[in-house]
N, CA, C and O atoms as CSV, one atom per row, in Angstrom:
chain,resi,resn,atom,element,x,y,z
A,1,MET,N,N,3.035,-31.582,15.495
A,1,MET,CA,C,3.154,-30.723,14.331
A,1,MET,C,C,2.060,-29.660,14.322
A,1,MET,O,O,2.318,-28.484,14.066
A,2,LYS,N,N,0.858,-30.087,14.601
A,2,LYS,CA,C,-0.248,-29.146,14.559
A,2,LYS,C,C,-0.114,-28.079,15.648
A,2,LYS,O,O,-0.395,-26.904,15.411
A,3,SER,N,N,0.310,-28.489,16.823
A,3,SER,CA,C,0.416,-27.516,17.909
A,3,SER,C,C,1.501,-26.475,17.621
A,3,SER,O,O,1.360,-25.316,18.009
A,4,SER,N,N,2.567,-26.873,16.954
A,4,SER,CA,C,3.608,-25.905,16.634
A,4,SER,C,C,3.112,-24.901,15.594
A,4,SER,O,O,3.471,-23.725,15.653
A,5,LEU,N,N,2.295,-25.349,14.649
A,5,LEU,CA,C,1.726,-24.426,13.671
A,5,LEU,C,C,0.749,-23.457,14.318
A,5,LEU,O,O,0.707,-22.277,13.970
A,6,VAL,N,N,-0.038,-23.964,15.267
A,6,VAL,CA,C,-0.989,-23.104,15.969
A,6,VAL,C,C,-0.235,-22.076,16.806
A,6,VAL,O,O,-0.624,-20.909,16.859
A,7,MET,N,N,0.831,-22.501,17.451
A,7,MET,CA,C,1.627,-21.567,18.262
A,7,MET,C,C,2.282,-20.510,17.369
A,7,MET,O,O,2.342,-19.337,17.738
A,8,PHE,N,N,2.768,-20.922,16.203
A,8,PHE,CA,C,3.391,-19.977,15.285
A,8,PHE,C,C,2.374,-18.962,14.777
A,8,PHE,O,O,2.668,-17.769,14.705
A,9,ALA,N,N,1.178,-19.433,14.425
A,9,ALA,CA,C,0.134,-18.528,13.942
A,9,ALA,C,C,-0.289,-17.554,15.030
A,9,ALA,O,O,-0.522,-16.379,14.747
A,10,ALA,N,N,-0.391,-18.018,16.259
A,10,ALA,CA,C,-0.763,-17.137,17.359
A,10,ALA,C,C,0.319,-16.097,17.614
A,10,ALA,O,O,0.013,-14.942,17.909
A,11,GLN,N,N,1.557,-16.490,17.504
A,11,GLN,CA,C,2.662,-15.561,17.714
A,11,GLN,C,C,2.696,-14.504,16.611
A,11,GLN,O,O,2.936,-13.329,16.888
A,12,GLU,N,N,2.460,-14.911,15.372
A,12,GLU,CA,C,2.453,-13.963,14.264
A,12,GLU,C,C,1.285,-12.989,14.378
A,12,GLU,O,O,1.444,-11.802,14.091
A,13,THR,N,N,0.124,-13.470,14.788
A,13,THR,CA,C,-1.035,-12.606,14.960
A,13,THR,C,C,-0.784,-11.601,16.079
A,13,THR,O,O,-1.149,-10.431,15.971
A,14,GLU,N,N,-0.173,-12.061,17.129
A,14,GLU,CA,C,0.142,-11.193,18.264
A,14,GLU,C,C,1.158,-10.130,17.866
A,14,GLU,O,O,1.059,-8.981,18.297
A,15,HIS,N,N,2.125,-10.504,17.054
A,15,HIS,CA,C,3.166,-9.581,16.627
A,15,HIS,C,C,2.608,-8.549,15.639
A,15,HIS,O,O,3.008,-7.386,15.686
A,16,ALA,N,N,1.704,-8.943,14.757
A,16,ALA,CA,C,1.202,-8.052,13.719
A,16,ALA,C,C,0.142,-7.082,14.227
A,16,ALA,O,O,-0.214,-6.149,13.507
A,17,ALA,N,N,-0.369,-7.262,15.421
A,17,ALA,CA,C,-1.459,-6.426,15.922
A,17,ALA,C,C,-1.016,-4.972,16.127
A,17,ALA,O,O,-1.814,-4.062,15.905
A,18,GLY,N,N,0.202,-4.735,16.534
A,18,GLY,CA,C,0.666,-3.378,16.800
A,18,GLY,C,C,1.449,-2.785,15.656
A,18,GLY,O,O,2.303,-1.932,15.897
A,19,GLY,N,N,1.208,-3.189,14.424
A,19,GLY,CA,C,2.019,-2.772,13.296
A,19,GLY,C,C,1.647,-1.423,12.712
A,19,GLY,O,O,2.475,-0.817,12.031
A,20,LEU,N,N,0.431,-0.920,12.947
A,20,LEU,CA,C,-0.001,0.334,12.336
A,20,LEU,C,C,0.453,1.495,13.211
A,20,LEU,O,O,-0.174,1.802,14.225
A,21,THR,N,N,1.537,2.131,12.813
A,21,THR,CA,C,2.066,3.233,13.608
A,21,THR,C,C,1.950,4.564,12.869
A,21,THR,O,O,2.439,5.583,13.357
A,22,ILE,N,N,1.310,4.568,11.697
A,22,ILE,CA,C,1.181,5.787,10.908
A,22,ILE,C,C,-0.244,6.325,11.080
A,22,ILE,O,O,-1.205,5.563,11.189
A,23,ASN,N,N,-0.353,7.635,11.102
A,23,ASN,CA,C,-1.651,8.289,11.225
A,23,ASN,C,C,-2.489,7.975,9.976
A,23,ASN,O,O,-1.980,8.083,8.860
A,24,PRO,N,N,-3.740,7.596,10.140
A,24,PRO,CA,C,-4.563,7.277,8.959
A,24,PRO,C,C,-4.729,8.444,7.996
A,24,PRO,O,O,-4.817,8.228,6.787
A,25,TYR,N,N,-4.773,9.666,8.497
A,25,TYR,CA,C,-4.880,10.832,7.627
A,25,TYR,C,C,-3.598,11.024,6.810
A,25,TYR,O,O,-3.659,11.417,5.645
A,26,LEU,N,N,-2.462,10.752,7.405
A,26,LEU,CA,C,-1.199,10.827,6.685
A,26,LEU,C,C,-1.135,9.746,5.615
A,26,LEU,O,O,-0.670,10.001,4.504
A,27,LEU,N,N,-1.586,8.571,5.934
A,27,LEU,CA,C,-1.615,7.490,4.957
A,27,LEU,C,C,-2.535,7.839,3.785
A,27,LEU,O,O,-2.196,7.581,2.630
A,28,GLY,N,N,-3.689,8.419,4.079
A,28,GLY,CA,C,-4.597,8.850,3.020
A,28,GLY,C,C,-3.997,9.955,2.168
A,28,GLY,O,O,-4.168,9.963,0.949
A,29,GLY,N,N,-3.296,10.889,2.800
A,29,GLY,CA,C,-2.642,11.968,2.062
A,29,GLY,C,C,-1.540,11.455,1.157
A,29,GLY,O,O,-1.400,11.917,0.025
A,30,LEU,N,N,-0.758,10.508,1.642
A,30,LEU,CA,C,0.292,9.926,0.809
A,30,LEU,C,C,-0.299,9.150,-0.361
A,30,LEU,O,O,0.228,9.194,-1.473
A,31,THR,N,N,-1.381,8.450,-0.111
A,31,THR,CA,C,-2.055,7.721,-1.187
A,31,THR,C,C,-2.609,8.680,-2.230
A,31,THR,O,O,-2.489,8.432,-3.429
A,32,LEU,N,N,-3.219,9.779,-1.778
A,32,LEU,CA,C,-3.737,10.782,-2.698
A,32,LEU,C,C,-2.616,11.392,-3.532
A,32,LEU,O,O,-2.779,11.580,-4.738
A,33,CYS,N,N,-1.496,11.699,-2.917
A,33,CYS,CA,C,-0.347,12.246,-3.654
A,33,CYS,C,C,0.164,11.240,-4.690
A,33,CYS,O,O,0.542,11.624,-5.797
A,34,GLY,N,N,0.174,9.983,-4.337
A,34,GLY,CA,C,0.598,8.956,-5.293
A,34,GLY,C,C,-0.317,8.879,-6.492
A,34,GLY,O,O,0.150,8.761,-7.625
A,35,PHE,N,N,-1.636,8.946,-6.255
A,35,PHE,CA,C,-2.576,8.902,-7.375
A,35,PHE,C,C,-2.506,10.166,-8.225
A,35,PHE,O,O,-2.668,10.097,-9.444
A,36,ILE,N,N,-2.272,11.302,-7.613
A,36,ILE,CA,C,-2.112,12.533,-8.387
A,36,ILE,C,C,-0.854,12.455,-9.255
A,36,ILE,O,O,-0.862,12.900,-10.402
A,37,PHE,N,N,0.217,11.897,-8.713
A,37,PHE,CA,C,1.435,11.707,-9.499
A,37,PHE,C,C,1.169,10.798,-10.693
A,37,PHE,O,O,1.606,11.095,-11.805
A,38,LEU,N,N,0.457,9.695,-10.476
A,38,LEU,CA,C,0.133,8.797,-11.582
A,38,LEU,C,C,-0.770,9.474,-12.609
A,38,LEU,O,O,-0.642,9.225,-13.808
A,39,LEU,N,N,-1.676,10.324,-12.148
A,39,LEU,CA,C,-2.525,11.079,-13.060
A,39,LEU,C,C,-1.687,12.015,-13.931
A,39,LEU,O,O,-1.925,12.118,-15.135
A,40,LEU,N,N,-0.721,12.689,-13.341
A,40,LEU,CA,C,0.131,13.599,-14.103
A,40,LEU,C,C,0.999,12.855,-15.112
A,40,LEU,O,O,1.214,13.349,-16.219
A,41,VAL,N,N,1.496,11.685,-14.751
A,41,VAL,CA,C,2.281,10.883,-15.685
A,41,VAL,C,C,1.400,10.441,-16.855
A,41,VAL,O,O,1.822,10.494,-18.010
A,42,THR,N,N,0.186,10.009,-16.551
A,42,THR,CA,C,-0.741,9.603,-17.609
A,42,THR,C,C,-1.082,10.785,-18.504
A,42,THR,O,O,-1.148,10.639,-19.725
A,43,TYR,N,N,-1.296,11.940,-17.919
A,43,TYR,CA,C,-1.632,13.143,-18.683
A,43,TYR,C,C,-0.471,13.575,-19.588
A,43,TYR,O,O,-0.693,14.094,-20.682
A,44,ALA,N,N,0.749,13.361,-19.132
A,44,ALA,CA,C,1.914,13.767,-19.914
A,44,ALA,C,C,2.054,12.946,-21.200
A,44,ALA,O,O,2.613,13.437,-22.181
A,45,PHE,N,N,1.562,11.723,-21.210
A,45,PHE,CA,C,1.684,10.862,-22.376
A,45,PHE,C,C,0.355,10.716,-23.134
A,45,PHE,O,O,0.113,9.683,-23.758
A,46,ARG,N,N,-0.495,11.732,-23.083
A,46,ARG,CA,C,-1.840,11.612,-23.659
A,46,ARG,C,C,-1.848,11.601,-25.186
A,46,ARG,O,O,-2.758,11.018,-25.775
A,47,ASN,N,N,-0.874,12.222,-25.850
A,47,ASN,CA,C,-0.883,12.296,-27.306
A,47,ASN,C,C,0.194,11.448,-27.964
A,47,ASN,O,O,0.475,11.634,-29.148
A,48,VAL,N,N,0.786,10.548,-27.253
A,48,VAL,CA,C,1.869,9.750,-27.807
A,48,VAL,C,C,1.373,8.834,-28.922
A,48,VAL,O,O,2.092,8.606,-29.895
A,49,GLY,N,N,0.163,8.309,-28.796
A,49,GLY,CA,C,-0.360,7.388,-29.800
A,49,GLY,C,C,-0.755,8.048,-31.096
A,49,GLY,O,O,-0.868,7.359,-32.110
A,50,THR,N,N,-0.972,9.355,-31.116
A,50,THR,CA,C,-1.408,10.044,-32.333
A,50,THR,C,C,-0.250,10.634,-33.138
A,50,THR,O,O,-0.447,11.074,-34.270
A,51,ARG,N,N,0.938,10.648,-32.573
A,51,ARG,CA,C,2.088,11.195,-33.297
A,51,ARG,C,C,2.603,10.211,-34.330
A,51,ARG,O,O,2.437,8.998,-34.202
A,52,HIS,N,N,3.230,10.762,-35.355
A,52,HIS,CA,C,3.820,9.885,-36.375
A,52,HIS,C,C,5.296,10.104,-36.463
A,52,HIS,O,O,5.970,9.456,-37.265
């Protein structure tokens, strides 16, 4: 049982090593765009609590 778990973990680690295929600068740019979008959504609802 233990050897099969060790083999499975080694296989998963080996498979996950080549998973990053996106440029880090592109990933950072997409993350920045996402946060700017969230900022704009938050800004759009800034006075909702003060209305009656």
